VMD Tcl script that draws the C-alpha trace (Angstrom):
set ca {
  {-34.18 11.51 9.37}
  {-37.73 10.67 10.43}
  {-37.77 7.22 8.33}
  {-34.90 5.90 10.62}
  {-32.53 5.83 7.48}
  {-30.02 7.83 9.23}
  {-27.11 5.78 7.95}
  {-27.75 6.06 4.10}
  {-24.72 7.68 2.81}
  {-24.89 10.36 0.22}
  {-22.16 10.44 -2.68}
  {-20.44 13.88 -2.21}
  {-21.26 16.25 -5.21}
  {-17.55 17.80 -5.42}
  {-14.27 17.03 -5.20}
  {-12.54 17.74 -1.63}
  {-13.04 21.39 -0.60}
  {-9.27 21.93 0.88}
  {-10.18 25.28 2.70}
  {-12.68 23.62 4.69}
  {-10.79 20.80 5.43}
  {-7.66 22.60 6.36}
  {-9.80 24.61 8.76}
  {-11.18 21.66 10.50}
  {-7.85 20.19 11.06}
  {-6.68 23.21 12.38}
  {-9.59 23.62 14.56}
  {-9.12 19.90 15.99}
  {-5.24 20.88 16.69}
  {-6.03 24.17 18.16}
  {-9.51 24.56 18.86}
  {-9.12 27.83 20.95}
  {-8.56 29.88 17.43}
  {-11.80 29.10 16.39}
  {-14.43 32.03 16.91}
  {-17.79 32.04 15.80}
  {-17.05 29.29 12.88}
  {-14.06 31.32 12.05}
  {-10.21 31.03 12.66}
  {-9.15 34.07 14.75}
  {-5.61 34.71 13.02}
  {-4.74 37.13 16.27}
  {-5.35 34.17 18.28}
  {-3.22 32.06 16.18}
  {-0.31 34.26 15.92}
  {-0.31 34.42 19.79}
  {-0.09 30.72 20.10}
  {2.53 30.47 17.68}
  {4.62 32.67 19.30}
  {8.10 33.09 17.75}
  {7.29 30.70 15.23}
  {5.58 33.46 13.26}
  {7.70 35.74 10.76}
  {7.58 39.58 10.83}
  {4.92 40.67 7.88}
  {7.06 43.70 7.44}
  {10.26 41.83 6.25}
  {9.50 38.55 4.59}
  {11.47 36.44 2.30}
  {9.80 34.63 -0.67}
  {8.18 34.72 -4.01}
  {5.59 37.27 -4.67}
  {3.49 38.35 -7.65}
  {0.45 39.77 -8.79}
  {-2.60 37.16 -8.84}
  {-1.00 35.01 -6.31}
  {-4.01 35.00 -3.76}
  {-6.37 34.36 -6.44}
  {-4.27 31.24 -8.06}
  {-3.91 29.80 -4.29}
  {-8.02 30.17 -4.28}
  {-8.19 28.32 -7.53}
  {-6.49 25.13 -6.15}
  {-8.66 25.33 -3.09}
  {-11.74 25.83 -4.90}
  {-13.47 22.38 -5.43}
  {-15.15 21.12 -8.65}
  {-18.38 19.45 -9.79}
  {-16.31 17.97 -12.77}
  {-15.89 14.34 -13.64}
  {-14.64 11.98 -16.26}
  {-16.25 10.18 -18.80}
  {-14.78 6.97 -20.41}
  {-13.78 7.14 -23.85}
  {-14.08 3.71 -24.87}
  {-13.35 4.30 -28.82}
  {-9.66 5.73 -28.25}
  {-8.80 3.61 -25.42}
  {-6.72 0.26 -25.79}
  {-7.20 -2.99 -23.56}
  {-9.33 -1.27 -21.41}
  {-10.33 -4.44 -19.46}
  {-6.75 -5.25 -18.75}
  {-4.72 -1.89 -18.50}
  {-3.93 0.02 -15.35}
  {-2.76 3.15 -17.55}
  {-5.10 6.22 -18.04}
  {-4.95 8.79 -20.53}
  {-7.37 11.98 -19.79}
  {-8.32 14.95 -22.10}
  {-9.06 17.92 -20.49}
  {-7.91 20.76 -18.23}
  {-5.40 19.69 -15.95}
  {-6.26 21.92 -13.11}
  {-9.67 20.21 -12.85}
  {-8.36 16.71 -13.26}
  {-5.94 17.55 -10.63}
  {-8.97 18.12 -8.24}
  {-10.91 15.05 -9.45}
  {-7.81 12.51 -8.83}
  {-7.84 13.99 -5.25}
  {-10.15 11.73 -3.75}
  {-8.52 8.17 -4.49}
  {-5.02 9.18 -5.57}
  {-4.22 11.35 -2.44}
  {-0.75 10.16 -1.37}
  {-0.60 7.46 -3.75}
  {1.28 8.74 -6.73}
  {5.05 7.78 -6.73}
  {6.58 10.09 -9.35}
  {5.38 12.95 -11.25}
  {7.09 14.15 -14.54}
  {6.11 17.33 -16.61}
  {6.85 19.32 -19.06}
  {5.15 22.30 -18.63}
  {4.98 25.34 -21.48}
  {8.56 27.13 -20.92}
  {6.62 30.59 -21.36}
  {8.70 31.38 -24.30}
  {6.30 33.52 -25.73}
  {4.90 31.42 -28.30}
  {4.01 28.58 -26.39}
  {0.64 27.57 -25.24}
  {-1.08 29.17 -22.20}
  {-3.78 27.27 -20.27}
  {-7.05 29.50 -20.47}
  {-7.40 30.29 -16.90}
  {-8.62 33.99 -16.96}
  {-7.97 33.60 -12.88}
  {-11.73 31.74 -12.89}
  {-9.43 28.66 -13.01}
  {-12.72 26.50 -13.44}
  {-14.95 24.19 -15.60}
  {-16.95 26.68 -17.07}
  {-13.98 28.54 -18.79}
  {-12.36 25.07 -19.98}
  {-15.64 23.98 -21.53}
  {-16.32 27.43 -23.10}
  {-13.06 27.18 -24.50}
  {-13.18 23.95 -25.65}
  {-16.69 24.53 -27.37}
  {-15.00 27.62 -28.83}
  {-12.23 25.53 -30.35}
  {-14.42 22.86 -31.59}
  {-16.97 24.84 -33.18}
  {-15.41 28.09 -34.25}
  {-12.14 27.04 -34.82}
  {-10.78 29.63 -32.29}
  {-7.07 29.77 -31.79}
  {-5.80 29.54 -28.46}
  {-3.82 32.41 -26.80}
  {0.04 32.75 -26.16}
  {1.71 34.79 -23.28}
  {3.55 37.64 -25.19}
  {5.70 40.20 -23.02}
  {3.59 42.87 -24.50}
  {0.66 41.40 -22.56}
  {2.01 42.49 -19.45}
  {2.81 40.72 -16.20}
  {4.49 38.20 -18.27}
  {6.17 36.13 -15.51}
  {3.12 36.57 -13.20}
  {0.69 34.83 -15.65}
  {2.96 31.59 -16.08}
  {3.22 31.38 -12.29}
  {-0.73 31.75 -11.70}
  {-0.94 29.03 -14.12}
  {1.53 26.99 -12.35}
  {0.86 27.67 -8.97}
  {-2.33 25.98 -8.36}
  {-1.31 22.77 -10.17}
  {1.80 22.27 -8.20}
  {0.01 22.68 -5.01}
  {-2.40 19.85 -5.92}
  {0.27 17.96 -7.31}
  {2.18 17.98 -3.86}
  {-1.14 16.27 -2.35}
  {-0.82 13.21 -4.41}
  {2.61 12.24 -3.93}
  {3.56 9.32 -1.63}
  {5.77 10.32 1.04}
  {8.64 9.13 -0.54}
  {7.29 10.51 -3.93}
  {9.20 12.93 -6.32}
  {8.27 15.59 -8.65}
  {10.45 16.35 -11.61}
  {9.81 19.43 -13.76}
  {11.84 20.32 -17.23}
  {12.38 23.93 -17.74}
  {14.63 26.10 -19.79}
  {16.43 29.40 -18.60}
  {13.22 31.79 -19.30}
  {11.49 30.74 -16.13}
  {14.16 28.41 -14.38}
  {14.73 30.83 -11.50}
  {11.02 31.58 -10.86}
  {10.22 27.95 -10.99}
  {12.99 27.35 -8.31}
  {11.58 29.47 -5.86}
  {7.84 28.28 -6.35}
  {8.99 24.74 -5.92}
  {10.86 26.00 -2.68}
  {7.53 27.57 -1.64}
  {5.56 24.56 -2.54}
  {7.75 21.74 -1.56}
  {9.84 23.26 1.18}
  {13.57 24.18 0.50}
  {14.52 21.27 2.55}
  {12.78 18.84 0.14}
  {14.94 19.70 -3.06}
  {16.81 17.06 -4.44}
  {18.58 18.45 -7.59}
  {18.62 20.81 -10.40}
  {19.50 18.38 -13.53}
  {21.50 19.82 -16.32}
  {20.00 17.72 -19.42}
  {22.51 18.50 -22.35}
  {20.30 18.70 -25.53}
  {23.60 18.39 -27.80}
  {23.03 21.91 -29.08}
  {19.61 21.51 -30.77}
  {17.79 24.35 -28.82}
  {16.66 27.34 -30.75}
  {17.38 30.33 -29.28}
  {17.41 34.13 -30.07}
  {20.60 34.59 -28.43}
  {24.23 35.39 -28.91}
  {25.43 32.48 -26.84}
  {23.65 28.98 -28.19}
  {22.06 27.31 -25.64}
  {22.80 23.58 -25.44}
  {21.17 22.33 -22.18}
  {17.80 22.47 -20.18}
  {17.15 21.62 -16.76}
  {15.05 19.12 -14.47}
  {14.24 20.17 -11.15}
  {13.45 17.70 -8.74}
  {11.93 17.93 -5.25}
  {10.34 15.29 -3.01}
  {7.33 15.32 -0.58}
  {9.52 14.39 1.89}
  {13.47 14.23 1.28}
  {14.15 12.21 4.35}
  {11.78 9.30 3.06}
  {13.22 9.18 -0.34}
  {15.65 6.29 -0.80}
  {19.04 6.49 -2.78}
  {18.13 6.25 -6.49}
  {18.38 2.92 -7.73}
  {18.99 3.47 -11.60}
  {22.32 2.04 -13.01}
  {24.17 5.26 -14.62}
  {24.40 4.81 -18.25}
  {26.11 7.97 -18.81}
  {28.24 7.56 -22.07}
  {31.96 8.19 -21.30}
  {33.39 11.44 -23.25}
  {35.27 9.18 -25.70}
  {32.49 6.74 -26.38}
  {32.44 6.95 -30.21}
  {34.47 3.62 -31.50}
  {35.93 4.93 -34.66}
  {38.14 7.56 -35.40}
  {36.55 10.72 -36.89}
  {39.19 11.21 -39.84}
  {42.08 9.54 -41.44}
  {44.29 12.25 -39.98}
  {43.49 11.35 -36.59}
  {44.13 7.50 -37.04}
  {47.90 8.08 -38.24}
  {50.53 9.18 -36.07}
  {54.02 9.39 -37.00}
  {54.75 5.72 -36.33}
  {51.92 4.95 -38.81}
  {48.38 4.15 -38.15}
  {47.14 4.07 -34.64}
  {44.22 2.02 -35.29}
  {44.35 0.70 -39.08}
  {40.81 0.59 -40.41}
  {38.83 -2.81 -40.46}
  {35.51 -4.32 -41.12}
  {32.90 -5.33 -38.69}
  {29.41 -7.02 -39.38}
  {26.70 -5.88 -37.22}
  {23.98 -8.72 -36.70}
  {20.20 -7.74 -36.78}
  {20.06 -8.08 -33.05}
  {22.54 -5.34 -32.61}
  {21.06 -2.67 -30.25}
  {19.82 0.16 -32.05}
  {18.96 3.88 -30.57}
  {16.17 4.91 -33.28}
  {12.98 3.45 -34.52}
  {13.28 3.56 -38.11}
  {15.49 4.79 -41.06}
  {18.02 4.28 -43.71}
  {21.76 5.08 -43.46}
  {22.96 5.00 -47.12}
  {26.58 3.67 -48.03}
  {29.05 5.99 -47.63}
  {33.07 6.68 -47.59}
  {33.65 10.49 -46.84}
  {33.46 10.09 -43.08}
  {34.23 7.27 -40.44}
  {32.67 4.86 -39.95}
  {32.55 4.04 -43.61}
  {29.05 2.52 -44.30}
  {29.84 -0.69 -46.53}
  {26.34 -1.68 -47.09}
  {22.60 0.11 -46.61}
  {21.80 0.41 -42.81}
  {18.37 -0.57 -42.58}
  {16.42 0.11 -39.51}
  {12.35 -0.64 -38.96}
  {10.66 -1.13 -35.45}
  {13.85 -0.40 -33.76}
  {15.84 -3.35 -35.39}
  {18.17 -3.72 -38.14}
  {16.07 -5.52 -41.15}
  {19.41 -7.51 -42.15}
  {23.18 -7.40 -41.27}
  {25.18 -4.59 -42.16}
  {28.97 -3.93 -42.59}
  {31.00 -0.83 -41.37}
  {34.63 0.08 -41.55}
  {36.50 2.14 -39.36}
  {39.65 2.31 -36.99}
  {38.21 1.16 -33.90}
  {39.50 2.32 -30.77}
  {38.27 -0.40 -28.72}
  {37.91 -3.30 -31.60}
  {38.41 -6.14 -29.17}
  {35.39 -5.20 -26.77}
  {33.36 -4.97 -29.76}
  {34.38 -7.97 -30.98}
  {33.46 -9.69 -27.50}
  {30.38 -7.94 -27.15}
  {29.00 -9.40 -30.70}
  {30.67 -13.06 -30.29}
  {28.68 -12.95 -27.15}
  {25.23 -12.19 -28.84}
  {24.90 -8.67 -27.11}
  {25.43 -9.60 -23.43}
  {26.93 -6.57 -21.55}
  {30.62 -7.16 -20.80}
  {31.36 -6.80 -17.03}
  {34.86 -6.24 -15.55}
  {36.17 -7.13 -12.23}
  {34.88 -3.93 -10.83}
  {31.12 -4.82 -11.90}
  {31.24 -2.06 -14.76}
  {29.45 -3.37 -17.77}
  {29.96 -2.08 -21.17}
  {27.77 -2.21 -24.35}
  {27.07 -0.87 -27.70}
  {24.68 1.00 -29.53}
  {23.96 2.34 -33.36}
  {23.00 6.04 -33.70}
  {21.03 7.26 -36.52}
  {24.16 8.98 -37.69}
  {25.89 5.87 -38.42}
  {27.81 6.20 -35.14}
  {28.41 3.27 -33.06}
  {28.65 4.23 -29.11}
  {30.29 2.47 -26.48}
  {28.00 2.79 -23.05}
  {29.25 1.93 -19.59}
  {27.56 2.04 -16.21}
  {28.06 0.44 -12.99}
  {25.65 -1.61 -10.82}
  {23.08 0.28 -8.80}
  {25.09 -0.34 -5.75}
  {28.10 1.21 -7.12}
  {26.99 3.85 -9.46}
  {25.49 6.88 -8.90}
  {22.92 9.34 -10.45}
  {24.60 12.31 -11.81}
  {23.45 15.64 -11.92}
  {24.43 16.13 -15.87}
  {22.49 14.12 -17.94}
  {24.23 13.27 -21.20}
  {23.58 11.39 -24.07}
  {19.79 11.02 -23.44}
  {18.68 11.85 -27.00}
  {17.25 14.96 -28.49}
  {14.03 16.45 -29.30}
  {15.12 16.46 -32.82}
  {15.61 12.56 -32.46}
  {12.42 12.19 -30.79}
  {10.71 14.36 -33.56}
  {12.34 12.31 -36.24}
  {10.96 9.18 -34.72}
  {7.42 10.29 -34.28}
  {7.17 11.97 -37.87}
  {8.07 8.03 -38.85}
  {4.76 7.60 -37.38}
  {2.67 10.07 -39.26}
  {2.89 12.54 -35.99}
  {4.01 15.81 -35.57}
  {5.07 17.51 -32.36}
  {7.46 20.32 -31.67}
  {9.98 19.73 -29.31}
  {9.01 16.63 -27.75}
  {11.44 15.20 -25.09}
  {13.46 12.14 -25.83}
  {11.79 9.13 -24.74}
  {15.14 7.96 -23.17}
  {15.49 10.74 -20.82}
  {12.18 10.52 -19.03}
  {12.98 6.45 -19.03}
  {16.18 6.85 -17.38}
  {14.36 9.45 -14.91}
  {11.47 6.56 -13.90}
  {14.18 3.83 -13.52}
  {16.01 6.19 -11.32}
  {13.06 7.21 -9.08}
  {10.86 4.07 -8.91}
  {11.46 0.41 -8.24}
  {10.51 -2.50 -10.56}
  {8.20 -3.90 -7.73}
  {6.25 -1.42 -6.19}
  {3.53 -1.00 -8.91}
  {4.51 2.84 -8.72}
  {2.19 5.30 -10.32}
  {3.70 7.79 -12.78}
  {1.83 11.16 -13.57}
  {2.55 13.57 -16.27}
  {-0.24 16.18 -16.24}
  {1.37 18.15 -19.34}
  {1.91 15.28 -21.10}
  {1.96 16.81 -24.96}
  {3.52 13.95 -26.83}
  {3.02 11.40 -24.39}
  {6.79 10.38 -24.04}
  {6.19 9.73 -20.26}
  {3.82 7.00 -21.18}
  {6.16 5.82 -23.96}
  {8.92 5.77 -21.21}
  {7.36 3.88 -18.45}
  {6.25 1.32 -21.06}
  {9.95 1.05 -22.26}
  {11.22 0.88 -18.81}
  {8.85 -1.68 -17.91}
  {9.82 -3.62 -20.70}
  {13.49 -3.44 -19.83}
  {13.34 -4.18 -16.17}
  {10.17 -6.39 -15.64}
  {8.34 -3.42 -13.81}
  {4.66 -3.05 -13.21}
  {4.57 0.67 -12.98}
  {1.61 2.24 -14.17}
  {1.05 5.82 -15.96}
  {-1.39 8.42 -15.73}
  {-1.15 11.41 -18.60}
  {-3.24 14.29 -18.96}
  {-3.37 16.58 -21.74}
  {-5.38 19.60 -23.09}
  {-6.83 19.11 -26.38}
  {-4.97 21.97 -28.04}
  {-5.33 22.29 -31.71}
  {-3.03 20.77 -33.96}
  {-2.46 19.42 -37.02}
  {-1.24 15.83 -38.32}
  {1.55 15.25 -40.82}
  {-0.96 15.29 -43.59}
  {-2.22 18.48 -42.88}
  {-5.36 17.47 -40.89}
  {-6.99 19.54 -38.07}
  {-7.09 17.72 -34.75}
  {-5.50 18.46 -31.34}
  {-2.65 17.35 -29.22}
  {-4.15 14.76 -27.03}
  {-5.57 12.90 -30.12}
  {-1.96 12.86 -31.89}
  {-0.62 11.51 -28.13}
  {-3.19 9.13 -27.96}
  {-2.06 7.92 -31.61}
  {1.33 7.84 -30.48}
  {0.44 5.56 -27.51}
  {-1.11 2.94 -29.39}
  {1.91 2.69 -31.89}
  {4.64 2.84 -29.16}
  {2.57 0.13 -27.27}
  {2.45 -2.01 -30.62}
  {6.20 -1.57 -31.01}
  {6.89 -2.87 -27.59}
  {4.46 -5.49 -27.15}
  {6.06 -7.63 -29.67}
  {8.97 -10.16 -29.38}
  {11.91 -8.64 -27.94}
  {14.72 -11.02 -27.43}
  {13.55 -12.96 -24.38}
  {12.47 -9.58 -22.74}
  {9.09 -9.33 -21.02}
  {7.01 -9.01 -24.13}
  {3.46 -10.52 -23.95}
  {3.56 -9.41 -20.07}
  {3.85 -5.83 -20.70}
  {0.95 -3.79 -20.15}
  {0.92 -1.08 -23.40}
  {-2.99 -0.35 -23.25}
  {-4.74 3.04 -21.62}
  {-7.97 3.77 -20.51}
  {-9.04 7.31 -22.32}
  {-11.16 9.35 -20.44}
  {-12.53 13.25 -21.21}
  {-13.21 15.99 -18.61}
  {-16.69 16.85 -18.65}
  {-19.31 18.75 -16.49}
  {-21.30 16.43 -13.81}
  {-24.14 13.77 -15.22}
  {-26.31 14.86 -12.68}
  {-28.55 17.64 -12.58}
  {-28.78 18.66 -9.08}
  {-25.06 19.12 -9.00}
  {-24.89 21.48 -11.81}
  {-26.31 24.56 -10.08}
  {-24.01 27.52 -9.56}
  {-24.36 29.21 -6.25}
  {-24.77 32.47 -7.55}
  {-27.17 31.69 -10.03}
  {-30.27 34.33 -10.78}
  {-33.73 33.18 -9.59}
  {-34.50 32.06 -13.39}
  {-31.95 29.81 -13.43}
  {-32.78 28.12 -10.08}
  {-36.47 27.74 -11.15}
  {-35.14 25.87 -14.22}
  {-32.76 23.89 -12.26}
  {-35.91 22.71 -10.14}
  {-37.73 21.63 -13.08}
  {-34.81 19.83 -14.21}
  {-34.68 17.85 -10.79}
  {-37.44 16.00 -11.86}
  {-34.77 13.46 -13.08}
  {-31.38 13.44 -11.32}
  {-28.92 12.71 -14.10}
  {-28.82 14.21 -17.82}
  {-30.68 12.21 -20.54}
  {-27.61 11.40 -22.65}
  {-25.41 10.07 -19.67}
  {-24.47 6.67 -20.37}
  {-24.55 3.81 -16.93}
  {-20.95 3.71 -17.64}
  {-20.54 7.48 -17.59}
  {-22.78 7.71 -14.24}
  {-20.94 5.20 -12.73}
  {-17.40 6.50 -13.51}
  {-18.66 9.85 -11.78}
  {-19.93 7.78 -8.77}
  {-16.71 5.93 -8.39}
  {-14.71 9.03 -8.57}
  {-16.58 11.02 -6.09}
  {-16.60 8.00 -3.50}
  {-12.82 7.66 -3.96}
  {-12.22 4.52 -6.24}
  {-9.69 4.45 -8.85}
  {-10.13 5.12 -12.66}
  {-8.85 1.43 -13.14}
  {-11.42 -0.69 -11.12}
  {-12.63 -3.85 -12.89}
  {-16.25 -3.10 -13.97}
  {-18.71 -5.57 -15.40}
  {-22.52 -5.94 -15.72}
  {-24.77 -8.15 -14.07}
  {-28.51 -9.08 -14.35}
  {-30.33 -10.12 -10.67}
  {-33.80 -11.02 -10.95}
  {-34.64 -8.85 -13.95}
  {-32.64 -5.83 -13.21}
  {-29.42 -4.33 -14.67}
  {-26.83 -3.64 -12.28}
  {-23.18 -2.64 -12.79}
  {-20.65 -4.45 -10.72}
  {-17.32 -3.08 -9.48}
  {-14.45 -5.49 -8.07}
  {-16.30 -8.83 -8.62}
  {-19.41 -7.65 -6.82}
  {-17.72 -5.81 -3.82}
  {-19.71 -2.88 -5.25}
  {-23.31 -3.34 -7.02}
  {-25.10 -0.07 -8.54}
  {-28.22 0.09 -9.74}
  {-28.54 3.38 -11.99}
  {-31.80 3.25 -14.30}
  {-33.81 5.98 -12.41}
  {-36.52 5.21 -15.19}
  {-37.38 1.71 -13.97}
  {-38.72 1.30 -10.05}
  {-37.54 -1.78 -8.53}
  {-39.84 -4.04 -6.60}
  {-38.60 -4.74 -2.90}
  {-38.41 -8.66 -3.83}
  {-35.90 -7.45 -6.73}
  {-33.66 -5.24 -4.39}
  {-33.79 -7.94 -1.89}
  {-32.43 -10.50 -4.26}
  {-29.65 -7.66 -4.96}
  {-28.71 -7.14 -1.22}
  {-28.37 -11.27 -1.10}
  {-25.66 -11.17 -3.37}
  {-23.67 -9.45 -0.19}
  {-21.79 -6.46 -1.88}
  {-20.29 -4.29 0.37}
  {-21.76 -1.33 -0.88}
  {-24.78 -0.82 -2.87}
  {-25.51 2.26 -5.13}
  {-28.81 3.55 -6.11}
  {-30.24 6.64 -7.66}
  {-32.63 8.50 -5.42}
  {-34.89 8.80 -8.17}
  {-35.12 4.89 -8.94}
  {-37.71 4.95 -6.05}
  {-39.86 7.41 -7.49}
  {-40.99 9.10 -4.46}
  {-41.64 5.79 -2.39}
  {-40.21 6.28 0.99}
  {-41.46 2.86 2.32}
  {-39.63 1.27 -0.40}
  {-36.32 3.34 0.58}
  {-36.86 2.56 4.03}
  {-37.36 -1.18 3.54}
  {-34.07 -1.23 1.47}
  {-32.38 0.25 4.14}
  {-33.28 -2.32 6.31}
  {-32.41 -4.96 4.28}
  {-28.89 -3.46 3.86}
  {-28.54 -2.82 7.61}
  {-29.44 -6.51 8.28}
  {-27.00 -7.91 6.04}
  {-24.10 -5.44 6.45}
  {-24.37 -3.72 3.14}
  {-23.50 -0.04 3.12}
  {-26.26 1.92 1.36}
  {-25.44 4.89 -0.96}
  {-27.81 7.35 -2.76}
  {-27.22 10.21 -4.88}
}
mol new
graphics top color blue
foreach p $ca { graphics top sphere $p radius 0.5 }
foreach p [lrange $ca 0 end-1] q [lrange $ca 1 end] { graphics top cylinder $p $q radius 0.2 }
display resetview
């Protein structure tokens, strides 16, 4: 630049362009493969020699649309996120994030800051049953498609599509949806990070091959079998009672042994004999029926409900068992022929402290919503193992029942304890792990992360992403899945944050910052490369203002921070310096002047720079075409070691 402002930094318009970045990395590694600015594939094959596979006979997963799906992941986006203060909770203090929007676009936005920072990803994507929701990609995979779809839903009440077998390319459509999202997700994982994906038999085989391709077969960790206790409704001659959770690592060699204690309940875990016949042998009763009083602190595995007195099956319920907020509202009495009465008595006598034997095995007890009392056993993290079969982790029916009690209706939500167990297994309490769920549905992952932190004092953080798929609440009111998920986070946080028998309680982060996916706030970034002449002329007229008229300073700052590589939970504030209203980030480490209508004076800008921020951001249009003011500001910043950024 002729004005000597060569070191002024310009905020990038889009998310990273991964096709370009990969080409640049290849050019740096092997410059001889670049010819006329393009990669010479033949030369690349020559250099790789025997490491190149035979194109005629290759092993892999291929389907129609795969190349276009890959390009969808590589295509940069101008999209951004808009703060949604109204739907947030504890905005100023929380480190959790909830994003409403198409997860493909959101994953691109997250690349700048969160690349290599996510410790664990858990997703429960559509199972492709023919009835569940399919994202509206239409091979365009862009922000325009998403915004068009949301307008149709909001204004015309258009129903989302499903992926039925009659439409053709049944499996291909599902793979085209999953492939680009998994490619982007891998970039976000830490070196020792893991991804866990729930699935059923419909797409399990294809998902396994897809994950092998994206993450590498060597980074396969396990295919967990989750026993769902027979609650799955399948159109089959054989009733399905399980699903899968596929686990892969960014680098399997870097993953430490899971630290979870193993709470899998032993097969004979019910403490009572189911029938009178089972409790009587030829020598008389094996375990004569006797009464036990359950104190109000007794562990409960469900959130709310009432079990009425009964004597037709064991255990006999002698007084109503009333549960609210995951606790007994008053003591309750039950009678049965107990198989481990001595351990149960000791557990109650000790006030609920787990009973530990000489080998380090711990035993404790839990009341279920069926009235059954279960005996749970596990070993310490040094002795226990993470088992590939996940039993007694709860069911979708139980989670639906709990959420229904909160006025929320979801189809087949994953049980909170299943996700909490996996979170505890693959993250540690002291590493501030970030857990991402970009198919968050009913927000079970967010609930599970908060619950895990409550149990062990961890500081894990959670980012959840959900499309605003149309739905109805319990009262039949029209809403969307994202809204219901936020309601669930509010309620779960309220339940978990209260006094909880000496656990971390008031130190628990039960808030979340809410954001919504929107188009860029900056007019100069909105034009498409294939726009016609008329559109370009209008765009040039719009450039009189660099930002949209309805864009708030908070929205502008959020977009700038995202595209400069800041996180979604930065500490943001307001400050006035010599009559100028500025945004601050990180305690004045960054200052931003975002009022393009009011031209600041050089004296005012000098006062701002005297605050000694590391970085100062100013809208280009704030100079009102005054190049001398811009040059003088640059010199002031340079003399004080302040980075100057414009856009």
